[in-house]
SELUM-221295 format. One record per residue (C-alpha): residue number from 1; residue in three letters; x, y, z. Coordinates in Angstrom, 2 decimals, decimal comma. Example, Ala and Ser with C-alpha at 12.3 -4.5 7.8 and 13.67 -1.06 7.14 Angstrom:
BEGIN
  nr rest      px      py      pz
   1  ALA   12,30   -4,50    7,80
   2  SER   13,67   -1,06    7,14
This chain:
BEGIN
  nr rest      px      py      pz
   1  MET    0,00    0,00    0,00
   2  GLU    1,31    3,36   -0,99
   3  SER    1,41    6,05    1,61
   4  LYS    0,13    9,41    0,61
   5  LYS    2,17   12,43    1,42
   6  ARG    0,40   14,82    3,66
   7  ILE    0,46   18,42    2,62
   8  PHE    0,26   20,97    5,38
   9  ILE   -1,82   23,97    4,44
  10  ARG   -1,16   26,92    6,64
  11  PRO   -4,36   28,58    7,87
  12  LYS   -4,93   32,13    6,71
  13  SER   -3,60   34,56    9,21
  14  LYS   -5,70   37,38   10,51
  15  PRO   -4,79   40,78    9,12
  16  PHE   -2,46   42,74   11,32
  17  LYS   -4,30   45,39   13,34
  18  VAL   -2,57   48,32   14,93
  19  MET   -3,93   48,78   18,42
  20  THR   -4,01   52,01   20,34
  21  LEU   -2,53   52,10   23,81
  22  GLY   -6,02   52,04   25,33
  23  GLU   -7,07   49,01   23,26
  24  GLU   -3,88   47,21   24,24
  25  VAL   -4,46   47,93   27,94
  26  ASP   -8,06   46,69   27,71
  27  SER   -6,89   43,56   25,87
  28  LEU   -4,27   42,77   28,51
  29  VAL   -6,68   43,39   31,40
  30  THR   -9,31   41,16   29,77
  31  GLU   -6,72   38,43   29,16
  32  TRP   -5,56   38,60   32,80
  33  TYR   -9,10   38,22   34,14
  34  ARG   -9,83   35,38   31,68
  35  ALA   -6,71   33,53   32,88
  36  ARG   -8,02   33,78   36,45
  37  GLY  -11,52   32,74   35,36
  38  GLU  -13,15   35,92   36,67
  39  PRO  -15,47   38,37   34,92
  40  VAL  -13,94   41,69   33,89
  41  PRO  -15,23   44,59   36,01
  42  PRO  -16,20   47,56   33,79
  43  GLU  -14,21   49,99   35,93
  44  ASP  -11,02   48,11   35,03
  45  LEU  -11,49   48,78   31,31
  46  VAL   -9,91   52,23   31,09
  47  GLY   -8,80   52,14   27,46
  48  LYS  -11,19   54,85   26,30
  49  GLU   -9,97   57,26   28,98
  50  ILE   -6,36   56,52   28,07
  51  ASP   -7,05   57,11   24,36
  52  ALA   -8,97   60,35   25,11
  53  ALA   -6,13   61,64   27,28
  54  GLU   -3,57   60,65   24,65
  55  THR   -5,56   62,45   21,92
  56  ALA   -5,95   65,58   24,05
  57  GLU   -2,24   65,61   24,81
  58  ALA   -1,40   65,19   21,12
  59  LYS   -3,66   68,15   20,22
  60  ARG   -2,09   70,26   22,96
  61  LEU    1,41   69,43   21,74
  62  ASP    0,48   70,13   18,10
  63  ALA   -0,91   73,52   19,10
  64  ALA    2,23   74,27   21,13
  65  TRP    4,50   73,30   18,21
  66  ALA    2,41   75,35   15,80
  67  LYS    2,53   78,34   18,13
  68  GLU    6,29   77,94   18,52
  69  ALA    6,72   77,73   14,75
  70  GLY    4,38   80,68   14,17
  71  GLN    1,82   78,54   12,37
  72  ILE   -1,91   78,69   12,83
  73  PRO   -3,63   75,34   13,51
  74  ASP   -6,09   74,14   10,87
  75  VAL   -8,89   73,45   13,34
  76  ALA  -10,16   76,13   15,70
  77  PRO  -10,30   75,25   19,41
  78  ALA  -13,64   75,27   21,24
  79  TYR  -15,39   78,65   21,06
  80  GLY  -14,94   80,90   24,07
  81  THR  -11,78   79,28   25,39
  82  PRO   -8,60   81,34   25,75
  83  GLU   -7,03   79,15   23,05
  84  PHE   -9,86   80,06   20,67
  85  TRP   -9,29   83,81   21,09
  86  GLU   -5,54   83,37   20,68
  87  TYR   -6,22   81,36   17,50
  88  HIS   -8,65   84,02   16,26
  89  ARG   -6,17   86,89   16,83
  90  ALA   -3,36   84,96   15,13
  91  LYS   -5,55   84,16   12,15
  92  LYS   -6,64   87,79   11,80
  93  ALA   -3,03   88,99   12,07
  94  ALA   -1,98   86,52    9,37
  95  GLU   -4,82   87,71    7,12
  96  ASN   -3,82   91,36    7,67
  97  ALA   -0,20   90,49    6,82
  98  ARG   -1,35   88,78    3,61
  99  ARG   -3,52   91,77    2,70
 100  ALA   -0,61   94,17    3,37
 101  GLU    1,60   92,17    0,99
 102  GLU   -1,08   92,51   -1,69
 103  GLY   -1,47   96,24   -1,04
 104  LEU   -4,98   95,92    0,38
 105  PRO   -6,20   97,71    3,52
 106  PRO   -6,27   95,67    6,73
 107  LEU   -9,44   94,05    8,00
 108  PRO  -11,57   96,47   10,04
 109  THR  -11,49   96,24   13,83
 110  LYS  -14,58   95,77   15,95
 111  LYS  -14,62   99,49   16,86
 112  GLU  -14,39  100,48   13,20
 113  LEU  -17,26   98,15   12,31
 114  GLU  -19,40   99,56   15,13
 115  ALA  -18,59  103,14   14,09
 116  GLU  -19,53  102,37   10,47
 117  LYS  -22,78  100,77   11,61
 118  ALA  -23,62  103,79   13,79
 119  LYS  -22,82  106,13   10,89
 120  LYS  -25,19  104,22    8,57
 121  LYS  -27,90  104,24   11,23
 122  ALA  -27,52  108,01   11,76
 123  ALA  -27,69  108,62    7,99
 124  LYS  -30,84  106,50    7,74
 125  GLU  -32,46  108,37   10,64
 126  ALA  -31,49  111,73    9,09
 127  GLU  -33,04  110,67    5,79
 128  LYS  -36,21  109,60    7,60
 129  ALA  -36,35  112,91    9,49
 130  ALA  -35,89  114,84    6,22
 131  LYS  -38,79  112,95    4,63
 132  GLU  -41,00  113,66    7,65
 133  ALA  -40,04  117,36    7,55
 134  GLU  -40,83  117,52    3,83
 135  LYS  -44,16  115,82    4,43
 136  ALA  -44,98  118,25    7,26
 137  ALA  -44,02  121,23    5,05
 138  LYS  -46,33  120,01    2,27
 139  LYS  -49,18  119,57    4,74
 140  LEU  -48,60  123,05    6,16
 141  ALA  -48,56  124,56    2,68
 142  LYS  -51,81  122,74    1,86
 143  ASP  -53,43  123,95    5,11
 144  LEU  -52,32  127,53    4,40
 145  LYS  -53,86  127,34    0,92
 146  LYS  -57,16  126,23    2,44
 147  MET  -57,08  129,11    4,94
 148  ALA  -56,32  131,65    2,22
 149  ILE  -59,50  130,88    0,35
């Protein structure tokens, strides 16, 4: 009887997955509890907090490097925070520098915008008052004509 050669077929390997630090911590904690035969308490799975802290730290460092290099970050920080106002001022200064290079006037300040708005409002009120005065003068002239009859 002839013996058949056995051919070993290697099973397909799972694709390599890059794990974050938080995922790796959760995996190791889960493995440790499984080895002891105990259920994993939810408070021991802290991977999400680790990843959130790592992401926040990375953003903070990116902002610090950008500030050091004189660059403006692409994404604005949360509105109202001191970082947001610093970002806003830097962006406006960069825009004014670009406009100066092109020979354009700088962007107006808040005071200039308010003054322009007040000027327009005063002009509109003056125009309205002039129309009312003209209307009153016409009415007076009409009343005087009636009295002169």
